[in-house]
C-alpha positions as CSV (number, residue, x, y, z in Angstrom):
1,P,119.9,73.4,90.4
2,R,122.5,75.2,92.6
3,L,121.1,78.3,94.2
4,L,124.3,80.3,93.7
5,S,124.3,79.5,90.0
6,Q,120.6,80.7,89.9
7,F,121.7,83.8,91.7
8,F,124.4,84.5,89.2
9,F,122.1,84.5,86.3
10,A,119.4,86.4,88.1
11,D,122.0,89.0,89.0
12,E,123.2,89.1,85.4
13,R,119.7,89.8,84.3
14,V,119.3,92.8,86.7
15,T,122.6,94.2,85.6
16,R,121.7,94.0,81.9
17,V,118.3,95.7,82.4
18,V,119.9,98.5,84.4
19,A,122.5,99.0,81.7
20,E,119.8,99.3,79.1
21,I,117.8,101.8,81.2
22,N,120.9,103.9,81.7
23,G,121.7,103.9,78.0
24,L,118.1,104.9,77.0
25,D,116.8,108.4,76.6
26,A,113.4,108.2,78.3
27,E,112.1,111.4,76.7
28,L,112.8,110.1,73.2
29,D,111.4,106.6,73.8
30,P,109.1,106.7,76.8
31,Q,107.3,103.5,75.8
32,Q,110.5,101.5,75.8
33,Y,111.5,103.1,79.1
34,L,108.3,101.8,80.7
35,V,108.9,98.3,79.2
36,L,112.4,98.3,80.7
37,L,111.2,99.5,84.1
38,N,108.7,96.6,84.2
39,Q,111.5,94.2,83.2
40,L,113.6,95.6,86.0
41,H,110.8,95.1,88.5
42,L,110.4,91.5,87.5
43,S,114.1,90.7,87.4
44,Q,114.6,92.3,90.8
45,A,111.7,90.3,92.2
46,H,113.3,87.1,90.9
47,L,116.7,88.1,92.3
48,L,115.2,88.7,95.8
49,A,113.3,85.4,95.6
50,V,116.5,83.5,94.9
51,L,118.3,85.4,97.6
52,E,115.5,84.5,100.1
53,R,116.0,80.8,99.3
54,I,119.8,81.2,99.7
55,M,119.3,82.7,103.2
56,E,116.9,79.9,104.1
57,E,119.5,77.4,103.1
58,C,122.6,79.2,104.5
59,I,121.4,81.0,107.7
60,P,118.1,79.4,108.6
61,T,118.6,79.8,112.3
62,Q,120.2,83.2,112.2
63,R,117.4,85.0,110.3
64,H,116.2,88.3,111.8
65,S,112.8,87.9,113.4
66,R,109.8,88.8,111.2
67,D,107.3,88.7,114.1
68,Y,106.5,92.3,113.4
69,L,104.6,91.2,110.3
70,V,101.6,90.4,112.5
71,K,101.3,94.2,113.1
72,F,100.9,95.0,109.4
73,P,97.5,95.4,107.8
74,E,96.6,92.3,105.9
75,E,96.4,94.1,102.5
76,L,100.1,94.8,102.8
77,L,101.1,91.1,103.3
78,V,101.5,90.3,99.6
79,D,104.1,88.2,97.8
80,N,105.9,91.3,96.3
81,L,106.3,93.2,99.6
82,G,110.0,92.7,99.6
83,N,110.4,94.0,96.0
84,H,108.2,97.0,97.0
85,M,110.5,97.7,99.9
86,L,113.6,97.6,97.6
87,F,111.9,100.1,95.2
88,A,111.0,102.3,98.1
89,A,114.6,102.3,99.3
90,E,115.8,103.3,95.9
91,C,113.3,106.1,95.7
92,L,114.3,107.4,99.1
93,L,118.0,107.4,98.2
94,A,117.2,109.4,95.1
95,G,115.3,111.9,97.1
96,T,111.9,110.9,95.9
97,F,109.2,110.6,98.6
98,L,106.4,108.8,96.8
99,E,104.4,107.4,99.7
100,V,105.8,109.0,102.9
101,E,106.0,112.5,104.2
102,E,109.2,114.4,103.5
103,S,110.1,114.5,107.1
104,D,109.6,110.7,107.5
105,G,111.5,110.2,104.2
106,A,114.5,112.1,105.5
107,Q,114.7,109.9,108.6
108,L,114.4,106.8,106.5
109,R,117.1,107.7,104.0
110,P,120.0,106.5,106.1
111,R,118.3,103.1,106.6
112,A,117.6,103.0,102.8
113,R,121.2,103.8,102.0
114,N,122.5,101.1,104.4
115,L,120.1,98.5,103.0
116,L,121.1,99.2,99.3
117,C,124.8,99.2,100.2
118,S,124.3,95.9,101.9
119,L,122.5,94.5,98.9
120,E,125.3,95.5,96.6
121,L,127.8,93.8,98.9
122,V,125.7,90.7,98.9
123,R,125.5,90.7,95.1
124,T,129.3,91.1,94.8
125,V,130.1,88.4,97.4
126,L,127.6,85.9,96.0
127,R,128.7,86.4,92.4
128,E,132.3,85.8,93.4
129,Q,131.3,82.7,95.4
130,S,129.2,81.3,92.5
131,L,132.2,81.5,90.3
132,S,134.6,80.0,92.7
133,Q,132.8,77.5,95.0
134,P,129.1,77.4,94.1
135,N,128.4,74.5,96.5
136,S,129.5,76.2,99.8
137,Y,128.8,79.2,102.0
138,P,131.9,80.2,103.9
139,E,131.7,82.5,107.0
140,P,132.3,85.8,105.1
141,V,129.3,84.9,102.9
142,R,127.2,84.1,105.9
143,A,128.2,87.3,107.6
144,V,127.0,89.6,104.7
145,L,123.8,87.6,104.4
146,I,123.0,88.0,108.2
147,Q,123.7,91.8,107.9
148,F,121.5,92.2,104.9
149,D,118.7,90.2,106.4
150,R,118.8,92.4,109.5
151,L,118.9,95.7,107.6
152,F,116.1,94.6,105.3
153,A,113.9,93.7,108.3
154,E,114.6,97.0,110.1
155,F,113.9,99.1,107.0
156,E,110.7,97.2,106.2
157,L,109.3,97.8,109.7
158,S,110.4,101.4,109.8
159,Y,109.0,102.2,106.3
160,V,105.6,100.5,106.8
161,S,105.3,102.1,110.2
162,S,105.6,105.5,108.5
163,L,102.9,104.6,106.0
164,V,100.2,103.1,108.1
165,A,99.3,102.7,111.8
166,V,100.6,99.2,112.6
167,K,98.7,97.2,115.1
168,S,99.5,97.6,118.7
169,P,100.1,94.7,121.0
170,D,96.6,95.2,122.5
171,E,95.0,95.1,119.1
172,I,96.9,91.9,118.2
173,Y,95.7,90.4,121.5
174,R,92.1,91.4,120.8
175,Q,92.3,89.7,117.4
176,Q,93.6,86.6,119.0
177,E,90.6,86.7,121.4
178,I,88.3,86.8,118.3
179,I,90.1,83.8,116.8
180,V,89.5,81.9,120.1
181,L,85.8,83.0,120.1
182,F,85.3,81.7,116.5
183,C,87.0,78.4,117.4
184,E,84.8,78.0,120.5
185,T,81.7,78.9,118.4
186,V,82.5,76.3,115.8
187,E,83.1,73.7,118.6
188,R,79.8,74.6,120.2
189,A,77.9,74.5,116.8
190,L,79.3,71.1,116.1
191,H,78.2,69.8,119.5
192,L,74.7,71.2,119.1
193,G,74.4,69.9,115.5
194,Y,74.1,73.3,113.9
195,L,77.1,72.4,111.7
196,T,78.7,69.2,110.5
197,Q,82.3,68.3,110.2
198,E,81.7,67.6,106.5
199,M,80.6,71.2,106.0
200,I,83.8,72.4,107.5
201,D,86.1,69.9,105.7
202,G,84.3,70.8,102.4
203,Y,84.7,74.6,102.9
204,E,80.9,75.1,102.6
205,P,80.5,78.7,101.4
206,L,77.5,79.2,103.8
207,L,79.9,79.0,106.7
208,M,81.3,82.4,105.8
209,F,78.0,83.9,107.0
210,T,77.0,81.2,109.5
211,I,80.0,81.2,111.8
212,P,80.2,85.0,112.3
213,R,76.5,85.2,113.1
214,L,76.8,82.4,115.6
215,A,79.9,84.0,117.0
216,I,78.1,87.2,117.8
217,I,75.5,85.3,119.8
218,S,78.2,83.3,121.5
219,G,80.2,86.4,122.3
220,L,77.2,88.2,123.7
221,L,75.5,85.4,125.7
222,I,77.8,82.3,126.1
223,Y,81.1,84.0,126.6
224,P,80.1,87.5,127.7
225,E,83.6,88.3,129.1
226,G,85.3,87.6,125.8
227,P,86.1,90.0,122.9
228,L,82.4,91.1,122.6
229,S,82.2,92.1,126.2
230,L,80.0,95.2,126.4
231,E,81.4,95.9,129.9
232,R,84.3,97.4,128.0
233,S,84.2,100.8,126.4
234,P,84.2,100.9,122.5
235,E,87.8,102.0,122.6
236,E,88.8,98.8,124.5
237,M,87.1,96.5,121.9
238,S,88.7,95.3,118.7
239,R,88.3,97.7,115.8
240,I,86.3,95.0,114.0
241,F,83.4,95.4,116.5
242,S,83.8,98.8,118.1
243,P,81.9,100.7,115.4
244,F,78.9,98.5,116.2
245,Y,79.0,98.9,119.9
246,N,75.4,100.4,120.3
247,L,74.0,97.8,117.8
248,L,75.6,95.0,119.8
249,K,73.9,96.3,122.9
250,K,70.5,96.2,121.3
251,I,71.1,92.7,120.0
252,R,72.2,91.5,123.5
253,D,69.1,93.0,125.0
254,L,66.9,91.2,122.5
255,L,68.7,87.9,123.0
256,R,68.3,88.0,126.8
257,V,64.5,87.8,126.5
258,L,64.5,84.7,124.4
259,S,63.8,81.3,126.0
260,A,66.3,78.4,125.5
261,E,64.0,77.0,122.8
262,E,63.7,80.3,121.0
263,L,67.5,80.8,121.1
264,C,68.0,77.4,119.6
265,L,65.5,78.1,116.9
266,L,67.2,81.4,116.1
267,E,70.6,79.9,115.9
268,R,69.4,77.1,113.6
269,S,67.8,79.7,111.4
270,L,71.0,81.6,111.2
271,C,72.7,78.4,109.9
272,T,70.4,78.3,106.9
273,A,69.4,81.9,106.1
274,E,71.3,83.7,103.4
């Protein structure tokens, strides 16, 4: 159950797989080489997972901020992102630029080198600690963990920023505005009886269509100065809605000619139509 003991065996597994890869002629046995690469990927992922738990136990209040993750596209926020970053660092250090431009890769190489050197130091220190005092984390151990955590975060932000356009603070704020709009839409729909709390608590699938439809009406009529404000230019709107700027104008103009009863009827129909 001791994390340092788990780390020792996870580290042993990575070392064994690396030794097997180094002793194999990939050209003579390409299938076995691919098998070993997959084993290395899995063993490194397990090693990083144990290391993450160790850092949460050892330096929980000294972790480097990961607030930058909100800037990343959602499709990148996967469980194996850390392992992918480690693989990317290894490729960069070897002079292979799989995902980034060569110029970006050249700038990232020093960070990749520092990160991998730090990881090797962490592995050495934690192995020694697991064999001597597996129940404690003295200051030298804490220091190398803090350094590794910082270098990992800095490399992760730099590498992903070279791959994709990370969200700007303005875009993040706009998305928060949309979240508020959806919350207010749900509150209003509950108050008017369009939705029930039971539907929400039961994750009624129809809500995936109903709430966005109602939110468009709310954003155009009820909260016209919110994220759907057409007083802004398309460039000032969230990228979720900016491509539909002209269509939203047409919808707003149509909604404005409806009476209160007609608007109520429309919203109720949007809660049931598929």
